[in-house]
C-alpha positions as CSV (number, residue, x, y, z in Angstrom):
1,M,-13.0,79.9,76.3
2,L,-13.3,79.5,80.0
3,V,-9.9,78.7,81.6
4,L,-9.9,77.3,85.1
5,A,-7.1,76.1,87.5
6,R,-7.8,72.8,89.3
7,K,-5.7,70.6,91.6
8,V,-5.6,66.8,91.6
9,G,-8.9,65.4,92.8
10,E,-10.8,68.6,92.2
11,R,-13.9,68.4,90.0
12,L,-15.8,70.4,87.4
13,K,-19.6,70.0,86.6
14,I,-20.8,70.6,83.1
15,G,-24.6,70.9,83.1
16,D,-26.3,68.4,85.4
17,N,-25.0,65.2,83.9
18,I,-21.3,65.6,83.1
19,E,-18.4,65.7,85.7
20,L,-14.7,66.1,85.0
21,V,-12.1,65.3,87.6
22,V,-8.4,65.9,87.5
23,V,-6.9,62.5,88.2
24,E,-3.1,63.1,87.9
25,I,-0.6,65.7,86.9
26,K,2.9,64.6,85.7
27,G,5.1,67.2,84.1
28,D,3.1,68.7,81.2
29,T,0.6,65.9,81.1
30,V,-2.8,66.1,82.9
31,R,-5.0,63.0,83.3
32,L,-8.6,63.7,83.4
33,G,-11.6,61.5,84.4
34,L,-15.0,62.1,82.8
35,S,-18.3,60.9,84.0
36,A,-21.2,61.4,81.6
37,P,-24.4,59.5,80.5
38,R,-24.0,56.8,77.9
39,G,-25.6,58.8,75.2
40,V,-22.9,61.6,75.3
41,A,-20.0,60.9,73.0
42,I,-16.7,61.8,74.3
43,Y,-13.6,61.8,72.0
44,R,-10.1,63.0,72.1
45,Q,-9.8,65.9,69.6
46,E,-7.5,63.9,67.1
47,I,-9.9,60.9,67.2
48,Y,-12.9,63.2,66.6
49,E,-11.2,64.9,63.6
50,A,-10.4,61.5,62.1
51,I,-14.0,60.4,62.4
52,Q,-15.2,63.6,60.8
53,S,-12.7,63.1,57.9
54,E,-13.7,59.5,57.4
55,N,-17.4,60.5,57.4
56,Q,-16.8,63.3,54.9
57,A,-14.9,60.9,52.6
58,A,-17.6,58.2,52.8
59,S,-20.4,60.7,52.0
60,T,-18.9,61.9,48.6
61,L,-19.4,59.9,45.4
62,P,-16.3,58.5,43.6
63,H,-15.2,60.4,40.5
64,D,-15.9,57.4,38.3
65,L,-19.5,56.9,39.3
66,D,-22.0,59.0,37.3
67,S,-24.8,59.9,39.8
68,T,-27.2,60.3,36.8
69,K,-27.0,56.7,35.7
70,K,-29.6,54.5,37.1
71,L,-28.3,51.5,39.0
72,T,-29.8,48.2,38.0
73,L,-29.6,45.3,40.5
74,P,-30.5,41.7,39.7
75,L,-33.9,40.5,41.1
76,K,-33.6,38.2,44.0
77,F,-37.0,36.9,43.4
78,A,-39.2,36.6,40.4
79,P,-41.8,39.3,39.7
80,S,-45.1,38.5,41.0
81,S,-46.5,37.7,37.6
82,T,-44.3,34.6,37.3
83,I,-45.2,33.1,40.7
84,K,-47.0,29.8,40.1
85,Y,-48.9,28.5,43.0
86,T,-52.5,28.6,44.0
87,K,-54.6,28.5,47.1
88,G,-56.7,25.4,47.1
89,P,-56.9,22.8,44.4
90,A,-54.3,23.0,41.7
91,R,-55.4,23.9,38.2
92,D,-53.8,22.7,34.9
93,G,-50.1,23.6,34.9
94,Q,-50.1,25.0,38.4
95,L,-49.1,23.6,41.7
96,S,-51.1,23.8,44.9
97,G,-49.6,25.7,47.8
98,K,-48.4,22.5,49.5
99,E,-46.9,21.1,46.2
100,A,-45.2,24.5,45.5
101,A,-43.8,24.6,49.0
102,D,-42.5,21.0,48.7
103,K,-40.9,21.8,45.4
104,N,-39.1,25.1,46.2
105,Q,-39.8,26.2,49.8
106,G,-42.6,28.6,49.4
107,G,-43.8,28.2,45.8
108,I,-41.8,31.1,44.3
109,S,-40.4,30.0,40.9
110,N,-38.0,31.9,38.7
111,E,-38.8,29.5,35.8
112,N,-41.0,30.9,33.0
């Protein structure tokens, strides 16, 4: 670790894009100012550790969830084999595109 002594108002450069300035010293507290590009994340150590802990907890599966079970989700739309609309003139039992759109906003039907 590099250890440097700086007085109030003195600056440090880190690479070409990051600048650190000593803003104030009161007792055992030092206030620092940081200037860095928007894409550079700057955190206090305790905040960084809390974020890492939360990310680690979120990335693990709960104990009661078996990862080998396949999740089944309800279908929002009917499978394509049950869509009942046609392009052009309607045939028996089918709706034309316009009729289907008028009936259910787009012609997709969940009815069998």
